[in-house]
N, C-alpha and C positions, 0 to 999 in steps of 0.2 A: 519409477521414481526418478531415474536419471534424467528423463526428459524434463521433469519439473525443476530439477537443480539447474540444468543448462538454461532453461527459459528464465528462471529466477535471476540467474547471473546476468543474462542479457538485459533483462528489464531493469535491474539495479544500475547497470552501466548507462542505459538510455535515460533513466530518470536523473542520474547524476549529471550527465551532459546538459540536460535541459535546465536543471537547477543552477548549475555553474554559470550558464548563459543568462540566467534570470528570465527564462522563457516559461513563465507560469501559465500563460494562456496556451502554450504548446502542450504542457502537461495535461491540462483540462481536455484539450482537443484529442490528444493521444488516447486518453481513457475513453472519451466519448466515441471515437471512431474505431475502437478496437473490435475486430470481428469476433463474433461468438463462435465457439468451437462445438462440434457435436460430441464432445467428451463428457457430457453430463453423466454423472453417476460413477465415473471411473475413480475420481479422487474426491476425498472429503475436504471440507473446509479446514479441518485440523491438519490434514496432510499437506495442504497447500501452504498454510501459515508456517508450519514446521519446516518445510523445505526452504522458504525464504529466510527464516531465522538461521538455519544451518549455513546457507550461502553467505549470510551477513557475517558470520563468524570468520569465514575464510576469505572474505572480500579484501582487496588490497589496501583499501582506505577505510577510514571511519564512515559508517553509514548513518546518515541523518534520518530522523523519524519520518520526515516527508518523503524522502527517497524510498525508505522501506515500505511506507504505506502505499505509495504509488505503485511500486513493484508488486506488492501483495494484492492490491485491488485489481491490477491488470491481470495477474495470474488467476485470480478468482474469477474474473470476468471471462477469461480465456477458457476456464473450466465451466462456464455457463452459470455462475452464481451472480446475484445482483449485489455487487459490492460498491460501497461509496467511501471515498476518502473524506474525513472530517478534519478540518483545521480549526483549532481553538486556541484561546489565550486566557491568561489571568492578568489583571492590571498591576497589582503590586505584590511582590516584586514581579516585573514583567517577565513572563515566560510564555512560550508558545509550544504547541505540540500538535501532532497529527496521528490519526489512527484510522482503522478501517472498520466499517460496520456492514453487516449483512442482515437485512430485514430488521434494522434498528438495534441489533446486538453487536457489541464490540467483539471482534474476533482475533485481533492481533495485539491486544494490550489489556490493561486492567479495566474491569467493568465500572469502577468508580470514577473514572476520569471526568465524565460530564459534571460531577459535583465540584471539581476543582477548577476546571476550565470552562469558559463561556464559548459557545460555538460561533465562529466567524464565517465559515464557508463550508460547503459540502458539494462534492462533485464526483 
């Protein structure tokens, strides 16, 4: 589990740097080009999501939902799961949100979010 925590921390930092620079294409490319790991079966989806949540609690700054979702999806992909980041918004009052899905199921947030937010992008 320690390896998951360290990797989650590194991924949160990497996502934060890209978001601060406004490099959203870089975020997409980072997730797309992430190498798959032969660690399939060692960690469950729940363990991966929990490790990111724990690291977020101790992270030195406030973690944005996009940052958390990119880190979670990257860590899930590193563990050989087919994870996608979903970015969505609601028009009035305007709010946006991001979450992670594996095989169409939300894994790091509440399952009813698609009823509140309209999907804008998925990567």
